[in-house]
N, C-alpha and C positions, 0 to 999 in steps of 0.2 A: 301583219298586224297582230301576230300571235305572241311575239316576244314583248311583253308589256313591262314597262318600267314602273316604279312605284308611283301611284297616282294620288293626287290630293285634290281636295275641293274646298271652296270658300262659298258659303251661303251669305248673301247680302240682302238687306231689305231695300225697299224702294228709296231711291235717292242716295244710297250709300255708294262709296267709291270702290272701284276695282282695286285689288291688291297693288300697292305702289310699285312692285317689281315688274308689273305688266303695263306696257304702254300700248293703247289701242290707237291705230292710225285711221281706222275707218269704221263707220257704223254699218249695220245690216249684214246680210249674208252674201256669199258668192252667188252670182246669178245661176250657176249650174248646180248648186247644192241641192241634192235630193233628200238625203236624210243623214242624221247623226246617230251613231251607235253607242248606246250605253250598256256596257256589259255588266252582268251580275251572276252570282252563283245560284241564285234562287229567284225565279220570276216574280212571285208574290212579294218578296222583300224589295225587289227593284221597283215594282209598281207603287208600293207604299212609300218608298223613299222619294220618288218623283212627286207623288201627291203631297207629301209633307212640305216639299220646298216650293211647289208651284200652285197648289190648290186645285189641280185638275188630275183626275184619275184616268190613267191610260186603260185602254180596252184590249183584251186578249185578241191577238191577230191570227194565231195558228202555229203550226209546227213546220219545220223544214225537213221534208223526207230525205233520209240519207245523209243529212248534215249534222244531226244530233242536237238541234237547237229549236227553241220556241220563242215567241216574242209577244210583246204588248206594244201598242202604238198610241201616239199622242200627236195631233196635228200642230204644226208650227206656222200655219198659214198656207197660202197657195203653193203647191208643189214642194213644200218642205214638211218634214215630220221627224219626230224622235222615235227611234226604235230601241226599246228595252229588250235586250237579247240575253237568254239564259239557256242552260242545258235542258234538254227535254228528257224527263225521267223514263220515258218509254223508249228512248234511244240512248242507252248508257254509254256507248262508244262514241263520244263526241269527236267529230272529224274536223270541224271548222271552229275557229276561235276556242280551241281546247283550253287555253289559259283561263277562261272565265270560270272554270270549275274551282280554281284556287283563289279567286278573289274574296277578300274579307269584307269589302264594301263595293257598291256600284262605282264603276269607273268608265270614262270615255275611252273607247278603244278604236275609234276611227270614224270615217264618214264616206258617203257615196255622192258622186256627181252624176247627174242624168245626161244622157245623150239620146238623140233620135236617129243616129246614124252610126251605130256601134261597129258594124262591119267595115264601113268606109274609114272610120276612125282607126280601127285596128290596122288597116292597110297603110295609113299614114304613119303610124307608130313604127311599123316594120321598116318603112323607108328611112325613118330617122334613127333606126338602130336601137329603139327602146324595147326592152324585153318585157313580155307580159304573158299571161295565161288567159285563154278564152278567145272570143266570147263563148261562154258556157251557159246553157239553159238552166233556169231555176224556176221553182214554183212552190206555192203553198196553198192549201185550201182554207178559206175563211170559215169561221164558225157557222155562217149562213149557207155554207156549201159551195159558194162561188170560188172558182179556181183563179188565182192570180199567177201570171206567167211573166218572166223577164229573161233577159240575157245580161251577163255580167262579165266584165273584163278587169283583171287584176294585174297591177304592175308587179314585176318580179322584185323591184326595190321601191317600196313606198316610203322610204326614209323614216322608218319606225312609226308609221301611221300618220305622218304629216300630210302625205299625199293621199288622195281618195282612191277607191275603186270606182269603176264606171258602170252604170246600169241603164239599160233600155227596156222600158216597160212595153209589154204587148199591147197592141191597140185595143184589144177586147178586155183589158184589165182595168179596173178602177184604181186610180192612184190612191195610196193609203191616206194621203193628206185630205182627201175629199170628205170622208165620213168617219175618220178617227175623231175622238173627243177634241173639241176646240177650246179656245180660251187662252192659249199661250202663243207667243210669237218669239222669234229669234232676234234679239236686239243687236247682237254682234257675234261674229265668228271669225277666228283667225288662226293661222299656223305660225308657230314660233320655232326657230331652229338656230344653231350656231353657224349654219351654212346658208346665210341669207341670199347671197349673190347667186349661188348655184341653184337653190330652190326657186328663186324668183324667175330665173331663165327657164327652168324646167316647167314651172307652172304656166308660163306664157306659151311654151311649146305644146303643152297639153290643153291650151285654150281655156285656162282657168283664171278668173279674176280674183283669186284668193289673196288675201292680205298675208304677206310673209314678213315677219319681224324677228328681231334677234332675241334669243334666250340661250342659256348655257347648254340646255338639253332640248331635244325635240319635244314639242308639246302642242296640244290643241286647246283652245280656249273658247268657250261659248257663254254668252249672256242670254239667259231666258227671261222673258217677261210674262208674268201670269197674274192671276187674282191676288196672290200673296206678295206681289212686287217683283223685284229683280233677284235673279239667282245666277251667280257666276260660278262656272264649273271648269276646272282645269285638269288636263290629263297629266 
């Protein structure tokens, strides 16, 4: 998900239509969707950008040691949240999502699906011949001092960000959706690609109920609903 194409966005008010070039086949979010990543080159600017469009201000989540990033979080309901991710000035050598340093505006850069059986899931992927990295441990310390821990598995080919990475949260960690600022929900979420048939089969193999529809280039589309109405954002 580090090779980012040009991203564009469309802000819409309540009741407005999605851009006519996009056809949504289903409402809601994939059942396994854990969070959506919004990349930006500056965290404060990303937080202000999201607040401007949704009416809810995300809260600082912490830094990712050794990964060069920091984040802010906004709940999208039960087990769903938005992660605004940006370079951490205290870790100048960004190792993950390095392309965010070059972004001139906030952009969707990917999404995560949650699993409660990541090791077993990895074994099934090996049997299917699907290449991946992990599961690898990750952590960050919240501003209140609590440590969040997880494991993540990343596909070697995520089809330019259309497919997610997979995350399993430690049982002793509070899921970010629980106490991040509330007031927003995810109205719709979908993946668009010129390879609909291939991606649909692969999504099923990965046990994802993701909506996969046609577009000339790989894209993610999300419709957020908040105090300021609806906000549609496209990668």
